[in-house]
N, C-alpha and C positions, 0 to 999 in steps of 0.2 A: 152831781155827777154826770148826769146826761147833758146839762147845760154846758159843764165843762167841755165835754168832746165836741158838741156841736159848735161851740165857739173855735175849738181847736182846728176843727174841720175847715170852717170857713176862712179863719186867719192864715193857715198854712199855705193856701193856693197863692196869693199875690204876693207874699212875703218870701216864698221860698226860692233859694237860689238855683241858676241853671249851668248846669256843669257842660263843659265842652265847648268849642270854639263856634263863634258865629261866622256864618258864611259871608265871605267876601270875594266878589269877582276878581279873579286873577288878572294881574296886569300882563298886557300883551305889547309886543313890540311890533310894529307894522312898518312897511316901506312907505317912503314919502309919496309915491306916486306908481301908476302902472308903468310899465315900459312904453306904453303907447301915450304916456303923458296925464292920463286921469288921476285926479287928486284923491289920496285915500285919508281917512280917520281912523280912529281906533274902534275896531269892532265891538260893538255892544248890541246883543239881540233884542229888537224891539217888538215884544210878543203881540201889540194890539196893532200893528201894522198889517195891513191886508196883503194877499198874495194875487188875487184879481182873476178875472178871466183872461188871462194873458194871450191864450191861443186865438182870439178873435183878431188879433192884429194881422192875422194871416188873410183874413176875409173869405174863409172857404166853409160854406155851410156843412159839407160833409164831415170835415174835421170836427166842427163844433159839436155835432150830433154824436160823433165817437167818443169825443171826452166827455159830455155829459153821460153818455152811456157808461164809460168806464167808471165814473165817478160812482154812479148808483148801482152798478152790478160786480164791480171787482171783488173776488172773494177774498184776496189778500188784504184790500181795505177794510173789509168786513170784519176779518180776523184783527185787524189793527184796532179797530174800533172796540171789539171785545176786550183786547187786552187793555185798553184804557178804561173800560167800564170795571174790569178787576182791579185795576190800580186805583181807582176812584172809590171803589167798595172796600178795599183794604185801608184806605184813609180814613172812612166812615168808621170802620172796626177800631183804628187808633184812636181815634177821637172819643169812642166811648168809654175810654179808659179814664177820660176825665170827669165821669159820674159813677156813682155806686152802683153796684148791682144788687138786686133783689128778687128773689125767688122763693116760690112755695111749693112743698111737696107733701101733700096729703097722703097719710099712710093708715087707713083703715086696716086692722088685723085682728085675728083671735090668736091668743098665745096663753103659754102656761109657762109658769116660772119653777125653777129649780127649789125645792125646800133645803137642799143641800148646798146652794151657792154660797160663795164667800160673803160675809155681812159683817158690820161693825158691830152688831149686836145680835143675840140668839134669836133665830127666828121661830125656835120652837116646833119645826116641822109645817110651820105654814107656808103654803104657797097660793099664787093667785092663778086661778085658770078662768078665761073669759075674753070679752071684747076689750080692744084698745083702739082708740080714736086720737091720731096725732096730726095736726095741722100746724107744721112748722114755717116759719119765715127765716130765711137765710140772708143775711147782710154781709156785704163786703165792700170795702172801700181803701184803696192804697193812696195814701197822702203822697203828693208829688212834691217832696221835700227838695229834691237837687234836679228838678226839671227833666227828668227822665221820660215822662208821659208827653211832655211837651216836645221835646226833641223825638219821640216815636212819631207824633203828630206830623211834625215839621218834616221828617224825612219822608213819610208816606205822602204828604201832600206835595212835596217836591217831585217824588216819583209819579204820582198821578200826572204832573205837569209835563213831565218829560214823556210820559206815555202819550199825551194829548199832541206833543210836537213830533213825536215818532209819527203820527197819523198825518200830519200835514208833510211830513219829509217823505212818506211814503206816497202820499196823494200827488204831491209835485211831481215825484219820478214817474208814477204811472202817467199823469197827463203828458210830461215830456216824452215817455217811451211811445204812448199812442202816436204823438205829433210826429216823432222821428220816422216811427216805421211807416207811418202813411205818407210822408215825403219821400220816403226810400221807395216805396211802391210807385208813387207817381213819377219819380225819375226812372223807374225801371219801365214804366209805361212810355214814357218818351223814348228809352233806348230801343224797347220794342219795336215802336212806331218807326225809328231810324232804320233799324235792323230789316224790317219787312220791306220798308222803302228800297234799301239797297238789294234785297232778293228779286224786286220788281224790275230794277235795271239791269242786275246781273243777268236776269232771265231774258231780258232784250238783248244783252251782249251776247248770250248764249245763241239765240235766235241769228243773230246777224252772222255769227261765226258758222253757223251749221249751214246756213244759205251760202255763204262763201264757199265752203268745201263742196257742197252741191254744185256750185257754179265752176267749180275747178279753180277758183281765185284764192281758196285758202287750204288749210293743212287740218288733218285730224287732230294734232296736237294743240292747235288753238282750239277746236271744239273740245277738247277733254279738259283743256286748262279752264274754259268757260263753264264747262259743267262741274268742275271741282269747286270753282268760286261760289256757285249756286248751293251746292250741298254744305259748303261751310257755314255759309250763312244761315242756312235753315237750322244746322246744329246750333248756333248761336241763339236761336229763338228758345229752343228748348231749355238751355242752360238758364237763360235769363227768366224764363217762366218759372223755373224751379225754385229760383231766389225769390219770386214774387209770391209764390204759392206759400213758401215758408214765412213771410213777413205778414201775408194775411192772416195765417195760422196764429202767429204771434199776437195781432191785434185782437183776433177771436178770443184768446185767453184774458187779454186784459179788459175786454168788454165784458166778460162772463158769459161768453156765447159759445156754444157747440162748434167746434171747427166745421164740422160736416155741412152745418146749415148756414155758415158765415161766408159772404161773398161782397167785396168791393169791385164795384165796376170799373173798367179801364178809363182812364182819363189823363192823358199825357199833360205835363207841367205848363207846356205853351210858353208865354212869356212872362210867367210869373216871376217876381224878383223878391227878395227876402225883406222883411222890414227894416227900415231904417232905423240904427240904434242913436239914441239921443246924444248930442255932443255933451261931453263932459258926464259921464254916467255918476250920479251921486254916489258919494261912498256910503251913505246910510241906507242903500238899498241892499247893499250886500249882508247889512246887520238884521234884515229880514228872513234870512236863511233859518229855515227851522231846524236843520241839524244842529246849528251853532247853538239855538235856544235849547235844543234837548240835550246837548251835551253839558250845557250850564246847568239844567235842572238835575241831572243825573249827579253831577258833582257836588250840588248843594244838597241832595239827599245823602250823599255819602258823607258829607260834613256832618250832618245832624246825627247820623249813626255813631260818630266818635263820641257825641256827648251821651248816647245811651250807653255805650260800652262803659264809659268812665263812671256813670252813675252807679254801676254795679259793684264798684269797690266801697260804696257807702252804705250804711245801714238804711234800711226801708221800714216804714210803719204802715200796718195795715190796720184798719178798723175792723173789727168782726163782730157780728151779732146774730144771736139764734133765739127765737122766740115763737110763741105761738099758743096753741090751745092742745092740752093733753087731758083724755078722760077716759074712764072705762065705760060710760055712759054716754050716748049720743044726746040724750035729753039736756044734759048739763055741761057739754063740751065748751059752749061759749059763755059760760059764768065766769065771773071773775076769779073765783076759786079756781078754775082751771087753767089760770095762764102759767106759763113759765117762760122765762127769758134767761139770757146770758150776753153781756156786751163788755168788750175790752179791747186794747191794743194787741196786736202781734207784732213784735220787734225782731227783725231778722238782720243780724249783725253778722257780715262776712269775716271769716277766722281763716279758712284753708279750703281750697279748692283744686288744689294740685298745678297751679297755673293756668286754670281754665279762663279766669277773668282776664289775666295778662295776654292769653293768646287771642281772645276775642278782640281785645282793644288792638293789637298788632294787625289783626286782620282785616278791621275796618279801617285802619289807617293806610293799610295797603291799597283797600278799595279806593279810597280818596285819591291817593297817588295814582292809581290806574285811571280814575275819572279826570284828574287834572291832565294826564298826559292825552287822553283822548279828547279833551276840550281844545288843548292846543293844537292837536293833530286836525281838528274840524276847523280851525281857523286857518290853518297853513293849507289844507286841502281847497278851502273857499278861494284863497289866494291863487292858487294854482289853476283850479277851474275857470276863473274868469279870466285870467292871463291867457289860458290856452284857448279859450273861446274868442277873445277880441284877437288874438294873433292869427287864428284859423279864418276870421271874418275878412281880415285885412290880407291875408297871403291868398285866400282862395279868391277873392276879388282881383287881385293882379293876375293871378293864374288864369281866371275865367277871360279877361281881356286878351291876353295872349293867346289862349287856345282858339277864341273868336277869330282872331287874326289868321291863326294856322287854318281853321276850317274853310275860310274865305279862299285863302292861296290853294288849298288843296282841292276845292270845288274847280276852280279855274283851271289848275293842272289837268284834272280828271277829264274836264271838257277838251282841252288841247290835244290830250293824248288820244281820246276817242276820235277826233276829227281826222289827226293825223294818220290813225290807224285805217279808218275807213278811206281816207285818200291813199292808202298803201305806202306811205312814207315812214311808218314805224311800226315795229312788230306789236303782236298783240301782249306780249310782257309788259310793255309800257302802260297799256290799258289796266292791266290787273294791278301793278304796283301803285298807280295813281289812284285807284278804286279803293284799293286797301288803305292806303293812306288817308283817303277822305273818310271812310267809315270809322276809322279809329279816331280821328280828331272829331267827328261828329259825336261819338259814343261818350268820348272823353267831355265835350262840351255840355251834353245833358247831364252826365254825371255831377259835374261841378255845379250845375245849377241846382240839383238836389242837396248836394254836400253843403251849399251854401245857405240853405234854408235850415238843414239840420244843425249847423254851426249857430244860426240864430237862436234856433231852440235850446242849444246848449248853453248859449250865453243867458238866455232868460232863467233859465233853470240854475245857473250859477248865482244868479242876483236873487234868487229867492223867489221868483216867478213875477215877471212883469216889472213895469218901469212906473206906472201910475199908482197913485195913492187914492184910495177911495173910501170904503167902510171897512170895518173889522171882519175879517173872514171867520165864519163860523165853522164847526166842524162839518165835513161832507155828509149829505145827505143821502145815505144808501138805502136801497130796496130791501126791507126786510125779509129775510127767510121765513116761510111760514112755518118751519119746523124748529125755529130757534128758540131756546127755553127761555130766553130773556123777554119773551114776549108774554110770558105769564103774567095774568093781570095782578096789579099792586096788592088786591085784596088778600091774595095767598100769603102775604106778609103777616097777616093778623092770625090769631089763634083760630076763630072760626074759618077764616079763608083756607088755613091749612087742614082743617079737619074736612072741609069741603073737598079740598083737592084730592085727598085721599081716595075718593070715590070717583074720581074722573078716570076715564080709561085711557091708558096709555100714557099717562103723566107720572114721571118718577117722583 
């Protein structure tokens, strides 16, 4: 009998059927090329391709340090890694169902039986009162006839893979946010530099107007107008500084720093230009997008759940056994005569559950349909993000050239207006209008410089992070929180370790 059960268990695993659909990547219809002319291929997430240290193309050591700090200290990233650890542990739990479970529950007791208890024979008033030593071993193993356990493991494994790529999605987003906020700050620094320079020459204009009034060659209106221009520019400084402070605080959060102690020193953009996008961006770089890979893994996990739900309609067989040593005397507890055991199959045949199994199947099918829609949405979103970024880079470059020409013309007009005013051939209003126009064009020019850098960052993010293929990207290395419970030594997983852990102060 024992040999028959052993042979049955060993033979059932590899020969059992596997119910439910096998996952196949959905077909995707893609455009033939970008609007800008770049060639497309069908999008397939290539998990092994790296994301790379793409931010280094900007050659900014301060940015490099901020991105590295955000990787090691960002709390959202730490939470995402913890979610991945949870999903991976869930996969381990699901895999454990491939193996039988065996447990021991020793029960030493002192008991007294009833002389009047029901019995197949007359007890004659006999009863037992004394010690009982029971050392049972419980055995349980579910035969995976229909592939239910395999589908559960498949679903959990794909769920863990989805959680892993969710980390890369978040990581890339954090990197892009740090770079975006950083260059937005640098753009504001340039704008502050421009406005403060405008305050300087507006004060000079005010001094000239005041001197003309004192000399009797000017009017109080001109001096009041000049003073208004100075005050207006000073107010603009405060408004720009408010924006800068908010962006600085946003970077503080991304880098896991306290905003009170976090500071980025001012440094205007100067002549910095965005990195050059390689001609004919390969379509396979879009396939590196972690959100597309995440959506695909989630879809595969939902597909495997359909097999689990379908297996519930079929009978299941579980091998159960119970045995051990039972005696009323500790001295002969482990003798052969004290042995007891029972072993046999337990067969569960589904007959009626009030529609529970049907409802479960409909639910997981709907989950798959939801995942399918999210997968297609991820593909469409990728197309849009790349196209928007390419269009922004192209259009901002054209706009920058036009604004640069406008700035040069405004500078010349301001100089002419100042000369004519000082010569007494033009009213002061011409100087005001010319200077206002110059300041507007200068501020637009520095804003566009920052926007072009941000657009380049958006394109890199849309392409999945960088253009160069190097080595496979590992999970981000974050700084461990000293109070994190996952730092508990592995020895605690053993029985002895758990016993020791009970006496450690402050450990739940």
